[in-house]
All heavy atoms as an XYZ file, in Angstrom:
692
protein
N      22.327     18.320     -7.034
C      23.486     17.992     -7.851
C      24.384     19.220     -7.974
O      23.897     20.290     -8.362
C      23.050     17.540     -9.257
O      22.167     16.442     -9.128
C      24.235     17.143    -10.104
N      25.680     19.083     -7.695
C      26.588     20.225     -7.836
C      26.672     20.676     -9.290
O      26.566     19.867    -10.206
C      27.933     19.685     -7.372
C      27.690     18.357     -6.780
C      26.343     17.897     -7.208
N      26.839     21.974     -9.480
C      27.004     22.552    -10.812
C      28.404     23.156    -10.915
O      28.874     23.796     -9.973
C      25.950     23.629    -11.060
C      24.540     23.093    -11.123
C      24.266     22.418    -12.454
O      24.246     23.065    -13.483
N      24.060     21.116    -12.419
N      29.045     22.965    -12.073
C      30.413     23.413    -12.273
C      30.503     24.403    -13.418
O      29.677     24.390    -14.330
C      31.329     22.216    -12.549
C      31.335     21.206    -11.449
C      30.536     20.072    -11.522
C      32.115     21.382    -10.327
C      30.531     19.131    -10.505
C      32.114     20.456     -9.291
C      31.318     19.328     -9.381
N      31.547     25.233    -13.378
C      31.829     26.202    -14.438
C      32.881     25.703    -15.410
O      33.008     26.245    -16.510
C      32.352     27.516    -13.841
C      31.305     28.233    -13.032
O      30.170     28.384    -13.526
O      31.626     28.644    -11.902
N      33.656     24.685    -15.003
C      34.797     24.259    -15.805
C      35.108     22.795    -15.533
O      35.018     22.343    -14.390
C      36.025     25.116    -15.440
C      37.271     24.734    -16.165
C      37.470     25.129    -17.478
C      38.241     23.968    -15.550
C      38.629     24.770    -18.157
C      39.408     23.609    -16.209
C      39.596     24.013    -17.523
N      35.468     22.088    -16.598
C      35.941     20.707    -16.453
C      37.082     20.492    -17.447
O      37.024     20.971    -18.590
C      34.820     19.715    -16.727
N      38.100     19.776    -17.006
C      39.234     19.418    -17.860
C      39.299     17.898    -17.894
O      39.383     17.258    -16.844
C      40.539     19.998    -17.292
C      41.739     19.716    -18.145
C      41.983     20.454    -19.283
C      42.620     18.699    -17.793
C      43.103     20.199    -20.069
C      43.736     18.439    -18.570
C      43.981     19.191    -19.721
N      39.260     17.337    -19.098
C      39.249     15.887    -19.248
C      40.549     15.443    -19.899
O      40.862     15.808    -21.038
C      38.039     15.416    -20.088
C      38.038     13.899    -20.226
C      36.730     15.905    -19.467
N      41.305     14.644    -19.168
C      42.559     14.047    -19.648
C      42.653     12.679    -18.993
O      43.265     12.520    -17.941
C      43.749     14.924    -19.277
C      45.064     14.408    -19.846
O      45.029     13.544    -20.739
O      46.117     14.871    -19.389
N      42.002     11.715    -19.592
C      41.892     10.377    -19.002
C      41.983      9.347    -20.123
O      42.484      9.664    -21.203
C      40.576     10.267    -18.238
N      41.461      8.141    -19.875
C      41.490      7.129    -20.931
C      40.634      7.620    -22.094
O      39.501      8.047    -21.923
C      41.030      5.764    -20.418
C      39.587      5.765    -19.969
O      39.287      6.470    -18.995
O      38.774      5.075    -20.615
N      41.207      7.604    -23.272
C      40.593      8.241    -24.437
C      39.299      7.555    -24.861
O      38.375      8.215    -25.334
C      41.578      8.286    -25.607
C      42.926      8.928    -25.266
C      42.801     10.205    -24.467
C      44.144     10.767    -24.059
N      44.108     11.525    -22.837
N      39.185      6.268    -24.682
C      37.956      5.571    -25.059
C      36.803      5.919    -24.116
O      35.650      5.674    -24.446
C      38.161      4.045    -25.098
O      38.617      3.604    -23.826
C      39.168      3.662    -26.180
N      37.095      6.529    -22.993
C      36.068      6.919    -22.036
C      35.598      8.361    -22.186
O      34.677      8.783    -21.488
N      36.199      9.123    -23.098
C      35.855     10.540    -23.217
C      34.363     10.766    -23.445
O      33.779     11.668    -22.860
C      36.649     11.194    -24.343
C      38.005     11.733    -23.927
C      38.668     11.251    -22.817
C      38.629     12.721    -24.671
C      39.907     11.740    -22.461
C      39.866     13.229    -24.319
C      40.503     12.738    -23.216
O      41.721     13.230    -22.851
N      33.725      9.977    -24.298
C      32.304     10.178    -24.567
C      31.479      9.947    -23.298
O      30.566     10.721    -23.003
C      31.835      9.252    -25.688
C      30.423      9.569    -26.132
O      30.100     10.751    -26.357
O      29.613      8.629    -26.244
N      31.817      8.930    -22.547
C      31.102      8.658    -21.294
C      31.295      9.806    -20.309
O      30.331     10.269    -19.683
C      31.604      7.349    -20.681
C      30.941      6.992    -19.377
C      31.486      5.691    -18.814
C      30.859      5.370    -17.482
N      31.378      4.119    -16.922
N      32.529     10.288    -20.170
C      32.790     11.398    -19.253
C      32.018     12.639    -19.684
O      31.472     13.360    -18.851
C      34.284     11.724    -19.183
C      35.150     10.550    -18.839
C      36.367     10.346    -19.482
C      34.768      9.612    -17.883
C      37.168      9.271    -19.174
C      35.568      8.527    -17.579
C      36.763      8.356    -18.232
O      37.554      7.286    -17.937
N      31.972     12.887    -20.978
C      31.239     14.034    -21.516
C      29.767     13.973    -21.136
O      29.204     14.951    -20.638
C      31.409     14.051    -23.034
C      30.611     15.094    -23.762
C      30.846     16.448    -23.568
C      29.646     14.725    -24.694
C      30.127     17.411    -24.256
C      28.928     15.677    -25.398
C      29.174     17.016    -25.180
O      28.467     17.962    -25.871
N      29.155     12.819    -21.345
C      27.728     12.676    -21.048
C      27.448     12.765    -19.546
O      26.384     13.228    -19.144
C      27.183     11.378    -21.631
C      27.178     11.345    -23.157
C      26.335     12.447    -23.808
O      25.391     12.966    -23.167
O      26.625     12.790    -24.968
N      28.401     12.349    -18.729
C      28.236     12.480    -17.277
C      28.447     13.917    -16.809
O      27.778     14.388    -15.885
C      29.205     11.554    -16.547
C      28.915     10.060    -16.659
C      30.082      9.243    -16.091
C      27.625      9.712    -15.936
N      29.376     14.619    -17.437
C      29.687     15.987    -17.039
C      28.662     17.008    -17.516
O      28.316     17.934    -16.777
C      31.055     16.404    -17.597
C      32.288     15.907    -16.876
C      33.523     16.146    -17.718
C      32.412     16.597    -15.529
N      28.196     16.870    -18.732
C      27.379     17.912    -19.341
C      26.172     18.330    -18.492
O      25.947     19.527    -18.301
C      26.949     17.503    -20.750
C      26.495     18.655    -21.636
C      27.609     19.669    -21.847
C      26.000     18.126    -22.962
N      25.404     17.409    -17.923
C      24.275     17.843    -17.096
C      24.689     18.553    -15.813
O      23.886     19.246    -15.194
C      23.545     16.542    -16.757
C      24.130     15.490    -17.601
C      25.444     15.971    -18.089
N      25.926     18.398    -15.422
C      26.416     19.001    -14.183
C      27.081     20.360    -14.412
O      27.588     20.972    -13.481
C      27.393     18.045    -13.509
C      26.712     16.794    -12.993
C      27.733     15.758    -12.534
N      27.093     14.642    -11.877
C      26.550     13.601    -12.506
N      26.557     13.549    -13.828
N      25.989     12.615    -11.830
N      27.103     20.798    -15.668
C      27.728     22.072    -16.000
C      26.698     23.171    -16.148
O      25.611     22.956    -16.689
C      28.524     21.942    -17.298
C      29.747     21.042    -17.224
C      30.346     20.880    -18.613
C      30.775     21.581    -16.261
N      27.060     24.342    -15.662
C      26.217     25.517    -15.817
C      26.207     25.960    -17.279
O      27.121     25.637    -18.044
C      26.748     26.669    -14.956
C      26.735     26.392    -13.472
C      27.369     27.555    -12.720
C      27.464     27.263    -11.239
N      28.150     28.336    -10.508
N      25.220     26.751    -17.651
C      25.220     27.374    -18.970
C      26.479     28.230    -19.103
O      26.874     28.916    -18.159
C      23.962     28.247    -19.141
O      22.819     27.400    -18.991
C      23.922     28.925    -20.489
N      27.106     28.168    -20.248
C      28.359     28.868    -20.571
C      29.594     28.262    -19.904
O      30.693     28.802    -20.050
C      28.284     30.365    -20.273
C      27.310     31.067    -21.170
O      27.276     30.814    -22.372
N      26.481     31.916    -20.601
N      29.451     27.158    -19.202
C      30.609     26.478    -18.623
C      31.477     25.907    -19.746
O      31.005     25.646    -20.854
C      30.155     25.362    -17.697
N      32.744     25.695    -19.438
C      33.688     25.147    -20.403
C      34.085     23.730    -20.029
O      34.280     23.415    -18.858
C      34.947     26.000    -20.470
C      34.791     27.431    -20.962
C      36.130     28.150    -20.919
C      34.201     27.466    -22.363
N      34.231     22.905    -21.063
C      34.860     21.591    -20.931
C      36.029     21.595    -21.904
O      35.855     21.934    -23.082
C      33.940     20.424    -21.331
C      32.605     20.478    -20.636
C      34.643     19.089    -21.076
C      31.631     19.407    -21.141
N      37.194     21.225    -21.425
C      38.361     21.102    -22.294
C      38.793     19.650    -22.303
O      39.001     19.039    -21.253
C      39.510     22.016    -21.828
C      39.064     23.477    -21.892
C      40.760     21.773    -22.682
C      40.101     24.465    -21.436
N      38.904     19.103    -23.515
C      39.376     17.738    -23.710
C      40.800     17.800    -24.238
O      41.077     18.496    -25.223
C      38.497     16.991    -24.725
C      37.094     16.753    -24.241
C      36.085     17.657    -24.514
C      36.795     15.615    -23.516
C      34.792     17.441    -24.067
C      35.505     15.389    -23.064
C      34.504     16.297    -23.341
N      41.701     17.055    -23.609
C      43.117     17.053    -23.969
C      43.438     15.894    -24.915
O      42.723     14.893    -24.957
C      43.964     16.932    -22.695
C      45.401     17.358    -22.895
O      45.695     18.068    -23.874
O      46.244     16.986    -22.057
N      44.502     16.071    -25.680
C      45.047     15.030    -26.563
C      44.098     14.621    -27.683
O      44.072     13.468    -28.098
C      45.470     13.790    -25.772
C      46.407     14.116    -24.646
O      46.061     13.932    -23.489
N      47.577     14.625    -24.957
N      43.339     15.555    -28.207
C      42.295     15.230    -29.176
C      42.810     14.953    -30.588
O      42.049     14.535    -31.456
C      41.255     16.348    -29.209
C      40.495     16.479    -27.897
S      39.604     14.989    -27.405
C      38.187     15.095    -28.476
N      44.090     15.151    -30.834
C      44.643     14.826    -32.149
C      45.398     13.506    -32.160
O      45.764     13.011    -33.223
C      45.552     15.960    -32.643
C      44.829     17.284    -32.904
C      45.817     18.359    -33.306
C      43.752     17.108    -33.955
N      45.628     12.952    -31.001
C      46.293     11.647    -30.885
C      47.550     11.567    -31.751
O      47.711     10.664    -32.560
C      45.312     10.524    -31.237
O      45.857      9.266    -30.940
N      48.419     12.569    -31.593
C      49.682     12.639    -32.341
C      49.445     12.571    -33.843
O      50.214     11.968    -34.579
C      50.651     11.542    -31.891
C      50.949     11.596    -30.432
N      51.773     12.549    -29.873
C      50.503     10.842    -29.395
C      51.836     12.366    -28.567
N      51.069     11.342    -28.245
N      48.357     13.158    -34.308
C      48.025     13.184    -35.728
C      47.317     11.945    -36.236
O      46.908     11.894    -37.389
N      47.138     10.948    -35.390
C      46.512      9.696    -35.826
C      45.062      9.883    -36.274
O      44.574      9.128    -37.097
C      46.582      8.649    -34.721
C      47.988      8.168    -34.438
C      47.977      7.073    -33.358
N      49.308      6.838    -32.871
C      49.816      7.368    -31.756
N      49.074      8.148    -30.984
N      51.042      7.105    -31.386
N      44.358     10.879    -35.716
C      42.953     11.083    -36.086
C      42.810     11.578    -37.525
O      41.719     11.505    -38.092
C      42.216     12.041    -35.119
C      42.180     11.478    -33.716
C      42.829     13.426    -35.141
N      43.895     12.061    -38.132
C      43.848     12.563    -39.504
C      44.216     11.499    -40.529
O      44.142     11.750    -41.731
C      44.781     13.762    -39.650
N      44.585     10.325    -40.078
C      44.983      9.255    -41.004
C      43.781      8.768    -41.804
O      42.641      8.801    -41.339
C      45.598      8.088    -40.231
N      44.048      8.322    -43.010
C      42.968      7.786    -43.846
C      42.349      6.548    -43.208
O      41.134      6.399    -43.179
C      43.509      7.444    -45.235
C      42.416      7.053    -46.201
C      42.925      6.909    -47.611
O      43.757      7.727    -48.031
O      42.487      5.968    -48.285
N      43.181      5.675    -42.690
C      42.720      4.492    -41.964
C      43.212      4.607    -40.525
O      44.382      4.368    -40.253
C      43.259      3.203    -42.589
C      42.710      2.982    -43.977
O      41.502      3.073    -44.178
N      43.575      2.722    -44.935
N      42.324      4.980    -39.634
C      42.699      5.169    -38.238
C      42.895      3.798    -37.611
O      41.977      2.976    -37.591
C      41.632      5.989    -37.490
C      41.500      7.368    -38.151
C      41.994      6.129    -36.021
C      40.385      8.209    -37.587
N      44.098      3.555    -37.104
C      44.478      2.203    -36.701
C      44.296      1.882    -35.229
O      44.104      0.732    -34.876
C      45.932      1.944    -37.111
C      46.130      1.980    -38.620
C      47.559      1.701    -39.025
O      48.389      1.375    -38.145
O      47.847      1.824    -40.222
N      44.356      2.881    -34.345
C      44.291      2.555    -32.925
C      42.898      2.825    -32.360
O      42.169      3.701    -32.841
C      45.323      3.364    -32.107
O      44.931      4.734    -32.091
C      46.732      3.217    -32.674
N      42.549      2.081    -31.339
C      41.254      2.251    -30.681
C      41.129      3.658    -30.090
O      40.077      4.291    -30.194
C      41.076      1.195    -29.590
C      39.734      1.243    -28.910
C      39.578      0.176    -27.836
O      40.498     -0.627    -27.620
O      38.515      0.179    -27.200
N      42.207      4.147    -29.493
C      42.176      5.494    -28.914
C      41.925      6.545    -29.985
O      41.104      7.449    -29.795
C      43.480      5.804    -28.181
C      43.552      5.168    -26.817
O      42.572      4.667    -26.296
N      44.739      5.182    -26.233
N      42.631      6.456    -31.102
C      42.458      7.442    -32.173
C      41.055      7.369    -32.763
O      40.456      8.405    -33.069
C      43.516      7.242    -33.252
N      40.502      6.181    -32.914
C      39.128      6.054    -33.411
C      38.141      6.707    -32.440
O      37.208      7.395    -32.853
C      38.769      4.583    -33.639
C      39.346      4.005    -34.916
C      38.761      2.639    -35.245
N      39.106      1.625    -34.253
C      40.217      0.903    -34.249
N      41.117      1.073    -35.200
N      40.431     -0.004    -33.317
N      38.349      6.499    -31.148
C      37.468      7.098    -30.138
C      37.575      8.619    -30.163
O      36.561      9.318    -30.072
C      37.815      6.559    -28.755
N      38.778      9.144    -30.308
C      38.962     10.597    -30.339
C      38.388     11.202    -31.611
O      37.784     12.282    -31.581
C      40.442     10.952    -30.186
C      41.027     10.628    -28.821
C      42.534     10.844    -28.825
C      40.370     11.444    -27.725
N      38.546     10.516    -32.723
C      37.962     10.988    -33.981
C      36.437     11.074    -33.854
O      35.828     12.077    -34.225
C      38.363     10.058    -35.122
C      37.803     10.506    -36.454
O      38.030     11.670    -36.847
O      37.129      9.691    -37.120
N      35.840     10.037    -33.303
C      34.386     10.028    -33.109
C      33.964     11.138    -32.151
O      32.940     11.800    -32.373
C      33.934      8.666    -32.589
N      34.749     11.363    -31.121
C      34.419     12.404    -30.141
C      34.516     13.792    -30.769
O      33.643     14.645    -30.554
C      35.339     12.287    -28.927
C      34.928     13.140    -27.778
S      33.378     12.552    -27.093
C      32.928     13.934    -26.096
N      35.570     14.043    -31.549
C      35.700     15.330    -32.234
C      34.500     15.582    -33.145
O      33.953     16.687    -33.182
C      36.994     15.388    -33.042
C      38.204     15.654    -32.183
O      38.153     16.443    -31.253
N      39.312     15.001    -32.495
N      34.084     14.564    -33.874
C      32.933     14.704    -34.766
C      31.652     14.937    -33.978
O      30.820     15.764    -34.356
C      32.814     13.473    -35.658
C      33.922     13.417    -36.689
C      33.905     12.127    -37.492
C      35.052     12.133    -38.494
N      35.224     10.854    -39.163
N      31.489     14.222    -32.876
C      30.307     14.401    -32.039
C      30.234     15.828    -31.507
O      29.179     16.474    -31.568
C      30.321     13.413    -30.878
C      29.170     13.579    -29.907
C      29.208     12.553    -28.798
C      28.047     12.718    -27.833
N      27.926     11.584    -26.913
N      31.350     16.325    -30.975
C      31.367     17.673    -30.411
C      31.092     18.733    -31.474
O      30.427     19.732    -31.207
C      32.703     17.942    -29.719
C      32.973     17.097    -28.472
C      34.405     17.295    -28.008
C      31.986     17.399    -27.363
N      31.570     18.519    -32.683
C      31.364     19.471    -33.768
C      29.893     19.593    -34.154
O      29.462     20.638    -34.638
C      32.190     19.073    -34.980
N      29.123     18.527    -33.929
C      27.726     18.507    -34.356
C      26.723     18.508    -33.197
O      25.521     18.468    -33.434
C      27.476     17.291    -35.249
C      28.252     17.366    -36.523
N      29.447     16.726    -36.691
C      28.012     18.040    -37.671
C      29.911     16.990    -37.897
N      29.065     17.791    -38.515
N      27.193     18.558    -31.975
C      26.311     18.497    -30.813
C      25.716     19.879    -30.545
O      26.441     20.830    -30.236
C      27.089     18.009    -29.591
C      26.212     17.650    -28.413
O      25.095     18.200    -28.307
O      26.636     16.824    -27.601
N      24.405     19.989    -30.668
C      23.718     21.279    -30.494
C      23.733     21.766    -29.050
O      23.348     22.909    -28.788
C      22.279     21.160    -30.982
N      24.189     20.936    -28.114
C      24.222     21.342    -26.711
C      25.446     22.189    -26.377
O      25.520     22.795    -25.309
C      24.194     20.109    -25.807
C      22.958     19.248    -25.990
C      23.051     17.961    -25.210
N      24.112     17.113    -25.746
C      24.519     15.966    -25.194
N      23.944     15.540    -24.077
N      25.478     15.265    -25.752
N      26.423     22.214    -27.299
C      27.679     22.924    -27.053
C      28.144     23.639    -28.318
O      27.735     23.299    -29.425
C      28.813     21.975    -26.577
C      28.487     21.338    -25.246
C      29.143     20.938    -27.621
N      29.018     24.615    -28.121
C      29.840     25.161    -29.194
C      31.234     24.625    -28.927
O      31.685     24.620    -27.773
C      29.869     26.685    -29.146
C      28.578     27.332    -29.522
C      28.638     28.853    -29.448
O      29.410     29.393    -28.633
O      27.911     29.469    -30.205
N      31.907     24.182    -29.972
C      33.236     23.620    -29.743
C      34.213     24.085    -30.809
O      33.830     24.428    -31.926
C      33.181     22.091    -29.717
O      32.928     21.584    -31.006
N      35.482     24.089    -30.408
C      36.557     24.401    -31.336
C      37.714     23.455    -31.022
O      38.069     23.248    -29.858
C      36.992     25.882    -31.260
C      37.500     26.245    -29.881
C      38.013     26.202    -32.325
N      38.264     22.858    -32.071
C      39.422     21.978    -31.937
C      40.665     22.797    -32.260
O      40.820     23.285    -33.382
C      39.295     20.781    -32.885
C      40.454     19.802    -32.919
C      40.721     19.187    -31.545
C      40.186     18.711    -33.946
N      41.517     22.971    -31.273
C      42.736     23.756    -31.447
C      43.909     22.822    -31.731
O      44.217     21.952    -30.906
C      43.013     24.595    -30.200
C      41.909     25.586    -29.825
C      42.269     26.292    -28.526
C      41.677     26.580    -30.940
N      44.570     23.009    -32.872
C      45.632     22.086    -33.275
C      47.013     22.479    -32.766
O      47.960     22.597    -33.542
C      45.561     22.148    -34.801
C      45.151     23.555    -35.073
C      44.205     23.925    -33.947
N      47.134     22.696    -31.481
C      48.469     22.891    -30.932
C      48.717     21.850    -29.864
O      47.775     21.269    -29.324
C      48.696     24.323    -30.417
C      47.813     24.748    -29.300
C      48.144     24.469    -27.984
C      46.648     25.436    -29.555
C      47.330     24.866    -26.939
C      45.816     25.838    -28.521
C      46.164     25.557    -27.211
N      50.011     21.612    -29.589
C      50.421     20.484    -28.738
C      49.794     19.229    -29.331
O      49.960     18.975    -30.513
C      50.055     20.730    -27.293
N      49.043     18.478    -28.547
C      48.398     17.269    -29.075
C      46.905     17.486    -29.292
O      46.140     16.549    -29.397
C      48.660     16.069    -28.153
C      48.355     14.748    -28.831
O      48.348     14.694    -30.079
O      48.111     13.756    -28.125
N      46.494     18.732    -29.350
C      45.110     19.064    -29.662
C      44.250     19.234    -28.430
O      44.228     18.383    -27.547
N      43.547     20.357    -28.389
C      42.578     20.626    -27.334
C      41.232     20.883    -27.998
O      41.157     21.632    -28.969
C      42.952     21.875    -26.528
C      44.203     21.820    -25.672
C      44.457     23.185    -25.057
C      44.064     20.765    -24.594
N      40.197     20.280    -27.474
C      38.851     20.592    -27.926
C      38.200     21.355    -26.779
O      38.039     20.821    -25.687
C      38.058     19.345    -28.290
C      36.913     19.658    -29.215
O      36.250     20.678    -29.034
N      36.688     18.809    -30.192
N      37.855     22.606    -27.052
C      37.252     23.476    -26.045
C      35.769     23.606    -26.373
O      35.407     23.989    -27.495
C      37.928     24.855    -26.012
C      39.422     24.680    -25.699
C      37.251     25.766    -24.993
C      40.223     25.948    -25.790
N      34.938     23.287    -25.397
C      33.487     23.309    -25.591
C      32.852     24.249    -24.581
O      33.233     24.254    -23.414
C      32.897     21.915    -25.370
S      33.642     20.660    -26.387
N      31.871     25.008    -25.068
C      31.072     25.860    -24.189
C      29.651     25.336    -24.196
O      29.042     25.183    -25.246
C      31.091     27.311    -24.664
C      30.277     28.242    -23.767
C      30.370     29.681    -24.224
N      29.653     29.914    -25.464
C      28.378     30.303    -25.549
N      27.670     30.486    -24.456
N      27.824     30.505    -26.722
N      29.137     25.051    -23.012
C      27.775     24.557    -22.907
C      26.787     25.687    -23.203
O      26.917     26.779    -22.669
C      27.498     23.998    -21.506
C      26.099     23.416    -21.376
C      25.854     22.850    -20.009
C      24.416     22.332    -19.902
N      24.137     21.802    -18.579
N      25.828     25.386    -24.049
C      24.817     26.378    -24.423
C      23.647     26.338    -23.461
O      23.458     25.435    -22.704
C      24.339     26.138    -25.854
C      25.452     26.253    -26.905
C      24.916     25.900    -28.269
C      26.049     27.644    -26.901
C-alpha cells in the first residue's frame, strides 16, 4: 500500500468522514491532512444547523478534535481549514 506525507481534501462535504478513514491508514506518521471549507460559511456555528453539508462538517470538526490518532487545529480564515497531523 502506498504511503503519503500529505493529503488535501476538498470534495463533497458529506463524504469527508469516509475520505478521512480511507486516507488515514495510508498516511505516514507525522503526515498532514488538510480539510477545506470546514466552516461552511459560518453555518457550523449556528444554533440549529440547517444544511446536510454543515451538519456533516460540524460532526467532522468534532471528530477530528477528539480523535486520538491525530492532532488537529481548525483555522478560521477563508472558509475554514482543519489541519491534522497523524500521530
